[in-house]
DRENLOKOL-375231 format. One record per atom (N, C-alpha, C, O): residue number from 1; residue in one letter; atom name; y, z, x. Coordinates in steps of 0.2 Angstrom, whole numbers, plus 5000, padded with zeros to 4 digits. Atoms other than C-alpha are relative to their C-alpha. Example, Ala and Ser with C-alpha at 12.3 -4.5 7.8 and 13.67 -1.06 7.14 Angstrom:
<recs>
<1,A,N,<4994,5000,5004>>;
<1,A,CA,<4978,5039,5062>>;
<1,A,C,<5006,5000,5004>>;
<1,A,O,<5005,5003,5009>>;
<2,S,N,<4994,4999,4996>>;
<2,S,CA,<4995,5036,5068>>;
<2,S,C,<5005,5003,4996>>;
<2,S,O,<5011,5004,4999>>;
</recs>
This chain:
<recs>
<1,X,N,<4995,4998,4995>>;
<1,X,CA,<5455,5139,5524>>;
<1,X,C,<4999,4998,5007>>;
<1,X,O,<4993,4999,5009>>;
<2,X,N,<5002,5003,4993>>;
<2,X,CA,<5457,5132,5541>>;
<2,X,C,<4999,5006,5005>>;
<2,X,O,<5002,5011,5005>>;
<3,X,N,<5001,4996,4994>>;
<3,X,CA,<5451,5140,5557>>;
<3,X,C,<5003,4997,5005>>;
<3,X,O,<5002,4991,5006>>;
<4,X,N,<4996,5003,4995>>;
<4,X,CA,<5462,5137,5571>>;
<4,X,C,<5001,5005,5006>>;
<4,X,O,<4999,5011,5005>>;
<5,X,N,<4998,4995,4994>>;
<5,X,CA,<5466,5145,5589>>;
<5,X,C,<5006,5004,4998>>;
<5,X,O,<5010,5002,4995>>;
<6,X,N,<4994,4995,5001>>;
<6,X,CA,<5477,5160,5588>>;
<6,X,C,<5006,4997,5004>>;
<6,X,O,<5005,4994,5010>>;
<7,X,N,<4994,5001,4996>>;
<7,X,CA,<5495,5157,5594>>;
<7,X,C,<5003,5006,5002>>;
<7,X,O,<5001,5012,5000>>;
<8,X,N,<4997,4994,4998>>;
<8,X,CA,<5506,5169,5603>>;
<8,X,C,<5004,5004,4994>>;
<8,X,O,<5004,5010,4994>>;
<9,X,N,<4996,4997,5006>>;
<9,X,CA,<5516,5172,5586>>;
<9,X,C,<4995,5004,4996>>;
<9,X,O,<4997,5008,4992>>;
<10,X,N,<5005,4997,5004>>;
<10,X,CA,<5499,5177,5578>>;
<10,X,C,<4998,5007,5002>>;
<10,X,O,<4996,5011,4999>>;
<11,X,N,<5003,4994,4997>>;
<11,X,CA,<5495,5191,5590>>;
<11,X,C,<5003,5007,4997>>;
<11,X,O,<4998,5011,4995>>;
<12,X,N,<4998,4994,5004>>;
<12,X,CA,<5506,5205,5581>>;
<12,X,C,<4996,5000,4993>>;
<12,X,O,<4995,5006,4991>>;
<13,X,N,<5003,5001,5006>>;
<13,X,CA,<5498,5199,5565>>;
<13,X,C,<4993,5002,5001>>;
<13,X,O,<4990,5005,4996>>;
<14,X,N,<5007,4998,4999>>;
<14,X,CA,<5481,5202,5572>>;
<14,X,C,<4999,5007,5001>>;
<14,X,O,<4994,5010,4999>>;
<15,X,N,<5000,4992,5000>>;
<15,X,CA,<5485,5220,5576>>;
<15,X,C,<5001,5003,4993>>;
<15,X,O,<4998,5008,4992>>;
<16,X,N,<4999,4997,5007>>;
<16,X,CA,<5491,5222,5558>>;
<16,X,C,<4993,4999,4996>>;
<16,X,O,<4991,5004,4993>>;
<17,X,N,<5007,5001,5003>>;
<17,X,CA,<5474,5215,5552>>;
<17,X,C,<4995,5005,5002>>;
<17,X,O,<4992,5008,4998>>;
<18,X,N,<5004,4995,4997>>;
<18,X,CA,<5465,5227,5564>>;
<18,X,C,<5001,5007,4997>>;
<18,X,O,<4997,5010,4995>>;
<19,X,N,<4999,4993,5003>>;
<19,X,CA,<5474,5242,5557>>;
<19,X,C,<4998,5000,4993>>;
<19,X,O,<4995,5005,4991>>;
<20,X,N,<5002,5000,5007>>;
<20,X,CA,<5471,5237,5539>>;
<20,X,C,<4993,5000,4999>>;
<20,X,O,<4990,5003,4995>>;
<21,X,N,<5007,5000,5000>>;
<21,X,CA,<5453,5233,5542>>;
<21,X,C,<4997,5006,5002>>;
<21,X,O,<4991,5008,5000>>;
<22,X,N,<5002,4994,4998>>;
<22,X,CA,<5451,5250,5550>>;
<22,X,C,<5000,5005,4995>>;
<22,X,O,<4996,5010,4995>>;
<23,X,N,<4999,4995,5005>>;
<23,X,CA,<5456,5260,5535>>;
<23,X,C,<4994,5002,4996>>;
<23,X,O,<4993,5008,4995>>;
<24,X,N,<5006,4998,5004>>;
<24,X,CA,<5440,5259,5525>>;
<24,X,C,<4995,5005,5004>>;
<24,X,O,<4991,5008,5001>>;
<25,X,N,<5004,4995,4996>>;
<25,X,CA,<5431,5269,5540>>;
<25,X,C,<5002,5007,4998>>;
<25,X,O,<4998,5011,4999>>;
<26,X,N,<4998,4993,5002>>;
<26,X,CA,<5441,5284,5534>>;
<26,X,C,<4996,5003,4995>>;
<26,X,O,<4994,5009,4995>>;
<27,X,N,<5004,4998,5006>>;
<27,X,CA,<5431,5285,5518>>;
<27,X,C,<4993,5002,5002>>;
<27,X,O,<4989,5006,4999>>;
<28,X,N,<5007,4999,4997>>;
<28,X,CA,<5415,5286,5529>>;
<28,X,C,<5000,5006,5005>>;
<28,X,O,<4995,5008,5008>>;
<29,X,N,<5000,4995,4995>>;
<29,X,CA,<5421,5301,5539>>;
<29,X,C,<5001,4998,5007>>;
<29,X,O,<5000,5002,5012>>;
<30,X,N,<4999,5003,4994>>;
<30,X,CA,<5426,5290,5553>>;
<30,X,C,<5008,4999,5001>>;
<30,X,O,<5010,4993,5003>>;
<31,X,N,<4992,5000,4999>>;
<31,X,CA,<5445,5294,5554>>;
<31,X,C,<5002,4998,5007>>;
<31,X,O,<5007,4994,5008>>;
<32,X,N,<4998,5002,4993>>;
<32,X,CA,<5445,5291,5573>>;
<32,X,C,<5000,4993,5001>>;
<32,X,O,<5004,4990,5004>>;
<33,X,N,<5000,5008,5000>>;
<33,X,CA,<5440,5273,5570>>;
<33,X,C,<5006,4997,4996>>;
<33,X,O,<5009,4993,4999>>;
<34,X,N,<4994,5002,5004>>;
<34,X,CA,<5453,5271,5556>>;
<34,X,C,<5006,5001,5004>>;
<34,X,O,<5011,4997,5004>>;
<35,X,N,<4994,4998,4996>>;
<35,X,CA,<5466,5279,5568>>;
<35,X,C,<5001,4996,5007>>;
<35,X,O,<5006,4996,5010>>;
<36,X,N,<5000,5003,4994>>;
<36,X,CA,<5461,5269,5583>>;
<36,X,C,<5005,4994,5001>>;
<36,X,O,<5006,4990,4996>>;
<37,X,N,<4995,5005,4999>>;
<37,X,CA,<5475,5258,5590>>;
<37,X,C,<4996,4993,5001>>;
<37,X,O,<4991,4992,5004>>;
<38,X,N,<5003,5007,4999>>;
<38,X,CA,<5471,5239,5589>>;
<38,X,C,<5001,4998,5007>>;
<38,X,O,<5004,5001,5011>>;
<39,X,N,<4999,5002,4993>>;
<39,X,CA,<5469,5229,5605>>;
<39,X,C,<5007,4998,5001>>;
<39,X,O,<5011,4996,4997>>;
<40,X,N,<4993,5001,4997>>;
<40,X,CA,<5485,5228,5615>>;
<40,X,C,<5002,4993,5000>>;
<40,X,O,<4998,4988,5000>>;
<41,X,N,<4997,5007,5000>>;
<41,X,CA,<5496,5212,5614>>;
<41,X,C,<4998,4997,5006>>;
<41,X,O,<4996,4991,5006>>;
<42,X,N,<5002,5003,4994>>;
<42,X,CA,<5492,5209,5632>>;
<42,X,C,<4993,4998,5000>>;
<42,X,O,<4991,4993,5003>>;
<43,X,N,<5008,5002,5001>>;
<43,X,CA,<5473,5209,5629>>;
<43,X,C,<4999,4995,4996>>;
<43,X,O,<4996,4990,4997>>;
<44,X,N,<5000,5006,5005>>;
<44,X,CA,<5475,5198,5614>>;
<44,X,C,<5002,4994,5003>>;
<44,X,O,<4999,4989,5002>>;
<45,X,N,<4998,5006,4997>>;
<45,X,CA,<5485,5186,5624>>;
<45,X,C,<4995,4998,5005>>;
<45,X,O,<4994,4992,5006>>;
<46,X,N,<5006,5002,4995>>;
<46,X,CA,<5471,5186,5638>>;
<46,X,C,<4995,4996,4996>>;
<46,X,O,<4993,4990,4998>>;
<47,X,N,<5005,5003,5004>>;
<47,X,CA,<5459,5181,5624>>;
<47,X,C,<5003,4993,4998>>;
<47,X,O,<4999,4988,4998>>;
<48,X,N,<4997,5006,5002>>;
<48,X,CA,<5471,5168,5617>>;
<48,X,C,<5001,4995,5005>>;
<48,X,O,<4999,4989,5004>>;
<49,X,N,<4998,5005,4994>>;
<49,X,CA,<5476,5160,5634>>;
<49,X,C,<4993,4997,5002>>;
<49,X,O,<4993,4992,5005>>;
<50,X,N,<5007,5003,4998>>;
<50,X,CA,<5457,5158,5638>>;
<50,X,C,<4997,4996,4994>>;
<50,X,O,<4991,4994,4996>>;
<51,X,N,<5003,5004,5006>>;
<51,X,CA,<5454,5149,5621>>;
<51,X,C,<4994,5004,4997>>;
<51,X,O,<4989,5001,4994>>;
<52,X,N,<5005,4996,5003>>;
<52,X,CA,<5444,5164,5615>>;
<52,X,C,<5002,5004,4994>>;
<52,X,O,<5000,5010,4993>>;
<53,X,N,<4997,4996,5006>>;
<53,X,CA,<5454,5170,5600>>;
<53,X,C,<5001,4995,4994>>;
<53,X,O,<5004,4990,4995>>;
<54,X,N,<5000,5004,5005>>;
<54,X,CA,<5452,5162,5583>>;
<54,X,C,<5003,5003,4994>>;
<54,X,O,<5001,5009,4993>>;
<55,X,N,<4997,4997,5006>>;
<55,X,CA,<5461,5165,5566>>;
<55,X,C,<4998,4995,4994>>;
<55,X,O,<4997,4989,4995>>;
<56,X,N,<5001,5004,5007>>;
<56,X,CA,<5457,5160,5548>>;
<56,X,C,<5006,5002,4996>>;
<56,X,O,<5007,5008,4995>>;
<57,X,N,<4993,4999,5002>>;
<57,X,CA,<5474,5158,5540>>;
<57,X,C,<5000,4998,4992>>;
<57,X,O,<4995,4994,4990>>;
<58,X,N,<4999,5002,5007>>;
<58,X,CA,<5479,5157,5521>>;
<58,X,C,<5004,4994,5000>>;
<58,X,O,<5005,4990,5005>>;
<59,X,N,<4997,5006,5002>>;
<59,X,CA,<5488,5143,5513>>;
<59,X,C,<5007,4999,5003>>;
<59,X,O,<5010,4994,5004>>;
<60,X,N,<4993,5000,4997>>;
<60,X,CA,<5505,5148,5521>>;
<60,X,C,<4999,5001,5008>>;
<60,X,O,<5004,5002,5012>>;
<61,X,N,<5002,5000,4992>>;
<61,X,CA,<5496,5148,5539>>;
<61,X,C,<5001,5007,5003>>;
<61,X,O,<5002,5008,5009>>;
<62,X,N,<4999,4993,4997>>;
<62,X,CA,<5497,5167,5540>>;
<62,X,C,<4992,5002,5001>>;
<62,X,O,<4988,5002,4996>>;
<63,X,N,<5007,4998,4998>>;
<63,X,CA,<5481,5174,5548>>;
<63,X,C,<4998,5006,4995>>;
<63,X,O,<5001,5011,4994>>;
<64,X,N,<5003,4995,5004>>;
<64,X,CA,<5469,5184,5536>>;
<64,X,C,<4994,5003,5004>>;
<64,X,O,<4992,5009,5002>>;
<65,X,N,<5006,4998,4996>>;
<65,X,CA,<5455,5186,5549>>;
<65,X,C,<5001,4997,5007>>;
<65,X,O,<5004,4992,5008>>;
<66,X,N,<5000,5003,4993>>;
<66,X,CA,<5452,5184,5567>>;
<66,X,C,<4994,5002,5004>>;
<66,X,O,<4990,5007,5002>>;
<67,X,N,<5005,4999,4996>>;
<67,X,CA,<5439,5184,5580>>;
<67,X,C,<5002,4999,5007>>;
<67,X,O,<5005,4994,5009>>;
<68,X,N,<4999,5001,4993>>;
<68,X,CA,<5440,5186,5599>>;
<68,X,C,<4993,5001,5003>>;
<68,X,O,<4989,5005,5001>>;
<69,X,N,<5007,5000,4996>>;
<69,X,CA,<5425,5183,5611>>;
<69,X,C,<5001,4999,5007>>;
<69,X,O,<5006,4997,5010>>;
<70,X,N,<5001,5001,4993>>;
<70,X,CA,<5419,5182,5628>>;
<70,X,C,<4993,4997,5002>>;
<70,X,O,<4989,4999,4997>>;
<71,X,N,<5007,5001,4998>>;
<71,X,CA,<5404,5175,5637>>;
<71,X,C,<4997,5005,5004>>;
<71,X,O,<5000,5008,5009>>;
<72,X,N,<5004,4994,4997>>;
<72,X,CA,<5391,5188,5642>>;
<72,X,C,<4993,4998,5000>>;
<72,X,O,<4990,4997,4996>>;
<73,X,N,<5007,5002,4999>>;
<73,X,CA,<5375,5183,5650>>;
<73,X,C,<4997,4994,4996>>;
<73,X,O,<4992,4995,4993>>;
<74,X,N,<5002,5006,5004>>;
<74,X,CA,<5374,5166,5642>>;
<74,X,C,<5000,5000,4993>>;
<74,X,O,<4997,4996,4989>>;
<75,X,N,<4999,5000,5007>>;
<75,X,CA,<5379,5171,5625>>;
<75,X,C,<5008,5001,4999>>;
<75,X,O,<5011,5003,5003>>;
<76,X,N,<4993,4999,5002>>;
<76,X,CA,<5396,5171,5616>>;
<76,X,C,<5000,5007,4997>>;
<76,X,O,<4997,5008,4991>>;
<77,X,N,<5000,4993,5003>>;
<77,X,CA,<5399,5189,5613>>;
<77,X,C,<5006,5002,4996>>;
<77,X,O,<5012,5001,4999>>;
<78,X,N,<4994,4999,5005>>;
<78,X,CA,<5410,5194,5598>>;
<78,X,C,<5002,5007,5002>>;
<78,X,O,<4999,5012,5001>>;
<79,X,N,<4996,4994,4998>>;
<79,X,CA,<5422,5207,5605>>;
<79,X,C,<5002,5003,4994>>;
<79,X,O,<5002,5009,4993>>;
<80,X,N,<4997,4997,5006>>;
<80,X,CA,<5430,5209,5588>>;
<80,X,C,<5000,4995,4995>>;
<80,X,O,<5002,4989,4996>>;
<81,X,N,<4998,5004,5006>>;
<81,X,CA,<5430,5201,5571>>;
<81,X,C,<5002,5005,4995>>;
<81,X,O,<4999,5010,4993>>;
<82,X,N,<4997,4996,5005>>;
<82,X,CA,<5441,5208,5558>>;
<82,X,C,<5003,4996,4994>>;
<82,X,O,<5006,4991,4996>>;
<83,X,N,<4998,5004,5006>>;
<83,X,CA,<5446,5203,5540>>;
<83,X,C,<5005,5005,4997>>;
<83,X,O,<5003,5011,4996>>;
<84,X,N,<4995,4996,5004>>;
<84,X,CA,<5462,5210,5531>>;
<84,X,C,<4997,5001,4994>>;
<84,X,O,<4993,4997,4991>>;
<85,X,N,<5003,4998,5007>>;
<85,X,CA,<5457,5219,5515>>;
<85,X,C,<5002,4995,4995>>;
<85,X,O,<4998,4994,4990>>;
<86,X,N,<4998,5006,5005>>;
<86,X,CA,<5467,5205,5506>>;
<86,X,C,<4995,4994,5000>>;
<86,X,O,<4995,4991,4995>>;
<87,X,N,<5004,5006,4999>>;
<87,X,CA,<5454,5193,5512>>;
<87,X,C,<4992,5002,4999>>;
<87,X,O,<4988,4998,5001>>;
<88,X,N,<5007,4997,5000>>;
<88,X,CA,<5438,5204,5510>>;
<88,X,C,<4996,4997,4995>>;
<88,X,O,<4998,4995,4990>>;
<89,X,N,<5006,5002,5004>>;
<89,X,CA,<5422,5198,5502>>;
<89,X,C,<5001,4993,4998>>;
<89,X,O,<5000,4991,4992>>;
<90,X,N,<4999,5007,5001>>;
<90,X,CA,<5427,5180,5503>>;
<90,X,C,<4997,4995,5005>>;
<90,X,O,<4998,4989,5006>>;
<91,X,N,<5004,5004,4995>>;
<91,X,CA,<5416,5175,5518>>;
<91,X,C,<5004,4998,5006>>;
<91,X,O,<5002,4994,5010>>;
<92,X,N,<4996,5002,4995>>;
<92,X,CA,<5430,5174,5530>>;
<92,X,C,<4997,5002,5007>>;
<92,X,O,<4997,4998,5012>>;
<93,X,N,<5003,4998,4994>>;
<93,X,CA,<5422,5184,5544>>;
<93,X,C,<4994,4996,5001>>;
<93,X,O,<4993,4994,5007>>;
<94,X,N,<5006,5005,4999>>;
<94,X,CA,<5406,5174,5542>>;
<94,X,C,<5002,4993,5002>>;
<94,X,O,<4998,4990,5006>>;
<95,X,N,<4997,5007,4998>>;
<95,X,CA,<5416,5158,5543>>;
<95,X,C,<5002,5000,5007>>;
<95,X,O,<5000,4995,5011>>;
<96,X,N,<4998,4999,4993>>;
<96,X,CA,<5423,5164,5559>>;
<96,X,C,<4994,5000,5005>>;
<96,X,O,<4994,4997,5010>>;
<97,X,N,<5006,4999,4996>>;
<97,X,CA,<5406,5169,5566>>;
<97,X,C,<4996,4993,5000>>;
<97,X,O,<4994,4991,5006>>;
<98,X,N,<5003,5007,5000>>;
<98,X,CA,<5399,5152,5561>>;
<98,X,C,<5003,4995,5004>>;
<98,X,O,<5000,4991,5008>>;
<99,X,N,<4996,5004,4996>>;
<99,X,CA,<5413,5143,5569>>;
<99,X,C,<4999,5001,5007>>;
<99,X,O,<4998,4996,5011>>;
<100,X,N,<5002,4999,4993>>;
<100,X,CA,<5410,5152,5585>>;
<100,X,C,<4993,4998,5002>>;
<100,X,O,<4992,4995,5007>>;
<101,X,N,<5006,5002,4998>>;
<101,X,CA,<5392,5149,5584>>;
<101,X,C,<4999,4992,5001>>;
<101,X,O,<4996,4990,5006>>;
<102,X,N,<5000,5007,4999>>;
<102,X,CA,<5395,5130,5582>>;
<102,X,C,<5003,4998,5007>>;
<102,X,O,<5000,4994,5010>>;
<103,X,N,<4997,5001,4994>>;
<103,X,CA,<5406,5130,5597>>;
<103,X,C,<4996,5002,5006>>;
<103,X,O,<4995,4999,5011>>;
<104,X,N,<5004,4997,4994>>;
<104,X,CA,<5395,5141,5608>>;
<104,X,C,<4994,4995,5001>>;
<104,X,O,<4992,4994,5006>>;
<105,X,N,<5006,5004,4999>>;
<105,X,CA,<5380,5130,5604>>;
<105,X,C,<5002,4993,5003>>;
<105,X,O,<4998,4991,5007>>;
<106,X,N,<4997,5006,4997>>;
<106,X,CA,<5390,5114,5608>>;
<106,X,C,<5001,5001,5007>>;
<106,X,O,<5000,4996,5011>>;
<107,X,N,<4998,4999,4993>>;
<107,X,CA,<5395,5122,5624>>;
<107,X,C,<4994,5002,5004>>;
<107,X,O,<4994,5004,5010>>;
<108,X,N,<5006,4998,4996>>;
<108,X,CA,<5377,5126,5629>>;
<108,X,C,<4998,5007,5000>>;
<108,X,O,<4993,5009,5003>>;
<109,X,N,<5002,4993,5000>>;
<109,X,CA,<5376,5144,5625>>;
<109,X,C,<4994,5001,4995>>;
<109,X,O,<4994,4998,4990>>;
<110,X,N,<5006,4999,5004>>;
<110,X,CA,<5360,5151,5617>>;
<110,X,C,<5000,5005,4995>>;
<110,X,O,<4996,5005,4990>>;
<111,X,N,<5000,4995,5005>>;
<111,X,CA,<5366,5165,5606>>;
<111,X,C,<5007,5003,4999>>;
<111,X,O,<5011,5002,5003>>;
<112,X,N,<4994,4995,5002>>;
<112,X,CA,<5379,5176,5598>>;
<112,X,C,<4998,5007,5001>>;
<112,X,O,<4992,5008,4999>>;
<113,X,N,<5002,4993,5000>>;
<113,X,CA,<5379,5194,5602>>;
<113,X,C,<5006,5004,4998>>;
<113,X,O,<5012,5002,4998>>;
<114,X,N,<4995,4995,5002>>;
<114,X,CA,<5389,5209,5597>>;
<114,X,C,<4997,5007,5000>>;
<114,X,O,<4991,5008,5000>>;
<115,X,N,<5002,4993,5001>>;
<115,X,CA,<5389,5228,5596>>;
<115,X,C,<5003,5003,4994>>;
<115,X,O,<5009,5000,4993>>;
<116,X,N,<4997,4998,5007>>;
<116,X,CA,<5392,5237,5580>>;
<116,X,C,<4997,5007,4998>>;
<116,X,O,<4992,5009,5001>>;
<117,X,N,<5003,4994,5003>>;
<117,X,CA,<5389,5253,5570>>;
<117,X,C,<4994,4998,4996>>;
<117,X,O,<4995,4994,4991>>;
<118,X,N,<5006,5002,5004>>;
<118,X,CA,<5372,5253,5563>>;
<118,X,C,<5000,5002,4993>>;
<118,X,O,<4996,4999,4989>>;
<119,X,N,<5001,4997,5006>>;
<119,X,CA,<5375,5263,5548>>;
<119,X,C,<5006,4999,4995>>;
<119,X,O,<5007,5001,4990>>;
<120,X,N,<4994,5002,5004>>;
<120,X,CA,<5392,5256,5542>>;
<120,X,C,<4998,4993,4996>>;
<120,X,O,<4996,4988,4999>>;
<121,X,N,<5002,5006,5004>>;
<121,X,CA,<5388,5244,5527>>;
<121,X,C,<5003,4993,5002>>;
<121,X,O,<4999,4988,5002>>;
<122,X,N,<4997,5006,4998>>;
<122,X,CA,<5400,5231,5533>>;
<122,X,C,<5000,4998,5007>>;
<122,X,O,<5003,4994,5010>>;
<123,X,N,<5001,5001,4993>>;
<123,X,CA,<5394,5232,5551>>;
<123,X,C,<4993,4997,5000>>;
<123,X,O,<4991,4992,4998>>;
<124,X,N,<5007,5003,4998>>;
<124,X,CA,<5375,5230,5556>>;
<124,X,C,<4997,4997,4994>>;
<124,X,O,<4994,4992,4994>>;
<125,X,N,<5003,5003,5006>>;
<125,X,CA,<5369,5227,5538>>;
<125,X,C,<5003,4993,4998>>;
<125,X,O,<4999,4989,4996>>;
<126,X,N,<4996,5007,5001>>;
<126,X,CA,<5382,5213,5536>>;
<126,X,C,<4997,4995,5005>>;
<126,X,O,<4996,4990,5003>>;
<127,X,N,<5001,5005,4995>>;
<127,X,CA,<5378,5205,5552>>;
<127,X,C,<4992,4998,5000>>;
<127,X,O,<4991,4992,5001>>;
<128,X,N,<5007,5002,5001>>;
<128,X,CA,<5359,5206,5548>>;
<128,X,C,<5000,4994,4995>>;
<128,X,O,<4996,4990,4995>>;
<129,X,N,<5000,5005,5005>>;
<129,X,CA,<5363,5196,5533>>;
<129,X,C,<5002,4993,5002>>;
<129,X,O,<5001,4988,4999>>;
<130,X,N,<4997,5006,4997>>;
<130,X,CA,<5372,5183,5544>>;
<130,X,C,<4995,4997,5005>>;
<130,X,O,<4996,4993,5009>>;
<131,X,N,<5005,5002,4996>>;
<131,X,CA,<5356,5181,5554>>;
<131,X,C,<4999,5003,5007>>;
<131,X,O,<4996,5001,5011>>;
<132,X,N,<5001,4996,4994>>;
<132,X,CA,<5358,5194,5568>>;
<132,X,C,<4994,5005,5000>>;
<132,X,O,<4993,5007,4994>>;
<133,X,N,<5005,4995,5000>>;
<133,X,CA,<5344,5205,5573>>;
<133,X,C,<5002,5006,5005>>;
<133,X,O,<5006,5004,5010>>;
<134,X,N,<4999,4995,4995>>;
<134,X,CA,<5345,5222,5582>>;
<134,X,C,<4996,4999,5006>>;
<134,X,O,<4990,4998,5005>>;
<135,X,N,<5003,5000,4994>>;
<135,X,CA,<5341,5221,5600>>;
<135,X,C,<4997,5006,5002>>;
<135,X,O,<5000,5011,5003>>;
<136,X,N,<5002,4994,4996>>;
<136,X,CA,<5329,5234,5607>>;
<136,X,C,<5003,5001,5006>>;
<136,X,O,<5005,4996,5010>>;
<137,X,N,<4996,4999,4994>>;
<137,X,CA,<5336,5242,5622>>;
<137,X,C,<4997,4996,5006>>;
<137,X,O,<5000,4994,5010>>;
<138,X,N,<5003,5004,4994>>;
<138,X,CA,<5323,5233,5633>>;
<138,X,C,<5002,4993,5000>>;
<138,X,O,<5001,4990,5005>>;
<139,X,N,<4998,5007,5000>>;
<139,X,CA,<5330,5216,5628>>;
<139,X,C,<5008,5000,5001>>;
<139,X,O,<5010,4994,5001>>;
<140,X,N,<4993,5000,4999>>;
<140,X,CA,<5348,5221,5631>>;
<140,X,C,<5001,4997,5007>>;
<140,X,O,<4998,4999,5012>>;
<141,X,N,<4999,5003,4994>>;
<141,X,CA,<5355,5210,5645>>;
<141,X,C,<5005,5005,5004>>;
<141,X,O,<5007,5010,5002>>;
<142,X,N,<4996,4996,4996>>;
<142,X,CA,<5365,5218,5660>>;
<142,X,C,<5007,5001,4997>>;
<142,X,O,<5010,5006,4997>>;
<143,X,N,<4994,5000,5003>>;
<143,X,CA,<5381,5213,5652>>;
<143,X,C,<5001,5004,4994>>;
<143,X,O,<5006,5008,4993>>;
<144,X,N,<5000,4996,5007>>;
<144,X,CA,<5377,5221,5635>>;
<144,X,C,<4999,5007,5002>>;
<144,X,O,<5002,5011,4999>>;
<145,X,N,<5000,4993,4998>>;
<145,X,CA,<5372,5237,5644>>;
<145,X,C,<5006,5002,5003>>;
<145,X,O,<5008,5008,5002>>;
<146,X,N,<4994,4998,4997>>;
<146,X,CA,<5388,5237,5653>>;
<146,X,C,<5005,5001,4994>>;
<146,X,O,<5009,5006,4994>>;
<147,X,N,<4996,4999,5006>>;
<147,X,CA,<5397,5235,5636>>;
<147,X,C,<4999,5007,4997>>;
<147,X,O,<5003,5010,4995>>;
<148,X,N,<5002,4994,5003>>;
<148,X,CA,<5387,5249,5629>>;
<148,X,C,<5002,5006,5004>>;
<148,X,O,<5004,5011,5001>>;
<149,X,N,<4998,4994,4995>>;
<149,X,CA,<5391,5261,5644>>;
<149,X,C,<5008,5001,4998>>;
<149,X,O,<5010,5007,4998>>;
<150,X,N,<4993,4999,5001>>;
<150,X,CA,<5410,5258,5641>>;
<150,X,C,<5001,5003,4993>>;
<150,X,O,<5005,5007,4992>>;
<151,X,N,<4999,4997,5007>>;
<151,X,CA,<5408,5261,5622>>;
<151,X,C,<4998,5008,5000>>;
<151,X,O,<5001,5011,4997>>;
<152,X,N,<5002,4992,5000>>;
<152,X,CA,<5399,5278,5626>>;
<152,X,C,<5006,5004,5003>>;
<152,X,O,<5007,5009,5001>>;
<153,X,N,<4995,4997,4997>>;
<153,X,CA,<5413,5282,5638>>;
<153,X,C,<5006,5001,4996>>;
<153,X,O,<5009,5006,4997>>;
<154,X,N,<4995,4999,5004>>;
<154,X,CA,<5426,5280,5625>>;
<154,X,C,<4999,5003,4994>>;
<154,X,O,<5003,5004,4989>>;
<155,X,N,<5002,4995,5006>>;
<155,X,CA,<5417,5290,5612>>;
<155,X,C,<4998,4996,4994>>;
<155,X,O,<4997,4999,4989>>;
<156,X,N,<5002,5004,5006>>;
<156,X,CA,<5411,5276,5600>>;
<156,X,C,<4993,5003,4998>>;
<156,X,O,<4991,5002,4992>>;
<157,X,N,<5007,4998,5001>>;
<157,X,CA,<5393,5284,5601>>;
<157,X,C,<5000,5006,4996>>;
<157,X,O,<4995,5009,4995>>;
<158,X,N,<5000,4995,5004>>;
<158,X,CA,<5399,5298,5590>>;
<158,X,C,<4996,4998,4993>>;
<158,X,O,<4994,5002,4989>>;
<159,X,N,<5004,5002,5005>>;
<159,X,CA,<5391,5287,5577>>;
<159,X,C,<4995,4995,5002>>;
<159,X,O,<4997,4991,5007>>;
<160,X,N,<5005,5005,4997>>;
<160,X,CA,<5375,5276,5579>>;
<160,X,C,<5003,4993,5001>>;
<160,X,O,<5006,4990,4996>>;
<161,X,N,<4998,5007,4999>>;
<161,X,CA,<5378,5259,5587>>;
<161,X,C,<4994,4996,5003>>;
<161,X,O,<4989,4999,5005>>;
<162,X,N,<5005,5005,4998>>;
<162,X,CA,<5367,5244,5591>>;
<162,X,C,<5003,4994,5003>>;
<162,X,O,<5009,4992,5002>>;
<163,X,N,<4999,5007,4998>>;
<163,X,CA,<5367,5228,5600>>;
<163,X,C,<4997,4995,4995>>;
<163,X,O,<4991,4997,4993>>;
<164,X,N,<5003,5005,5005>>;
<164,X,CA,<5364,5213,5589>>;
<164,X,C,<5000,4993,5003>>;
<164,X,O,<5005,4991,5007>>;
<165,X,N,<5001,5006,4997>>;
<165,X,CA,<5359,5195,5593>>;
<165,X,C,<4998,4995,4995>>;
<165,X,O,<4994,4996,4991>>;
<166,X,N,<5002,5006,5005>>;
<166,X,CA,<5359,5178,5583>>;
<166,X,C,<4999,4994,5005>>;
<166,X,O,<5003,4992,5008>>;
<167,X,N,<5001,5006,4996>>;
<167,X,CA,<5350,5164,5592>>;
<167,X,C,<5004,4994,4997>>;
<167,X,O,<5005,4993,4991>>;
<168,X,N,<4996,5006,5002>>;
<168,X,CA,<5359,5147,5591>>;
<168,X,C,<4995,4994,5002>>;
<168,X,O,<4991,4994,5006>>;
<169,X,N,<5004,5006,4999>>;
<169,X,CA,<5351,5130,5589>>;
<169,X,C,<5002,4996,5007>>;
<169,X,O,<5008,4996,5009>>;
<170,X,N,<4998,5004,4994>>;
<170,X,CA,<5350,5120,5605>>;
<170,X,C,<5002,4993,4998>>;
<170,X,O,<4999,4990,4994>>;
<171,X,N,<4998,5007,5002>>;
<171,X,CA,<5359,5103,5604>>;
<171,X,C,<4995,4995,5002>>;
<171,X,O,<4996,4989,5001>>;
</recs>
């Protein structure tokens, strides 16, 4: 399945992916996460216009998964990666992450970073299998600390969260 930049027409579909991908959180007692609104179209457009929104599409070119990112302190920070349940367990999220890793390394960035729930099986344990490690607080960069402050302010710390990092090969 091809990975390509998101188009303006994809953006409402990314919101649909996000809503569907959030549903499994309900079974973990995280209804607030399942009910959380997806990123606004205007925000998704900002990522898209900056070349920081990627989709993995099916044979009909309909997105099944997406990733948005930004540069934070010399790393490509994954703001969100979501896979529609119809595409789950097929390696789509990992393919998007590897795609970003290749692009980031080619652009001279040294790592991928993200923040995630530490006890959700398809979050931190999944990212660890993809080569990410939990960053001790002392290793968090100023940009990551700012992201974590925002997450605390919006209430995401009702469930344990961590910063994670995957080093990238230098070209």
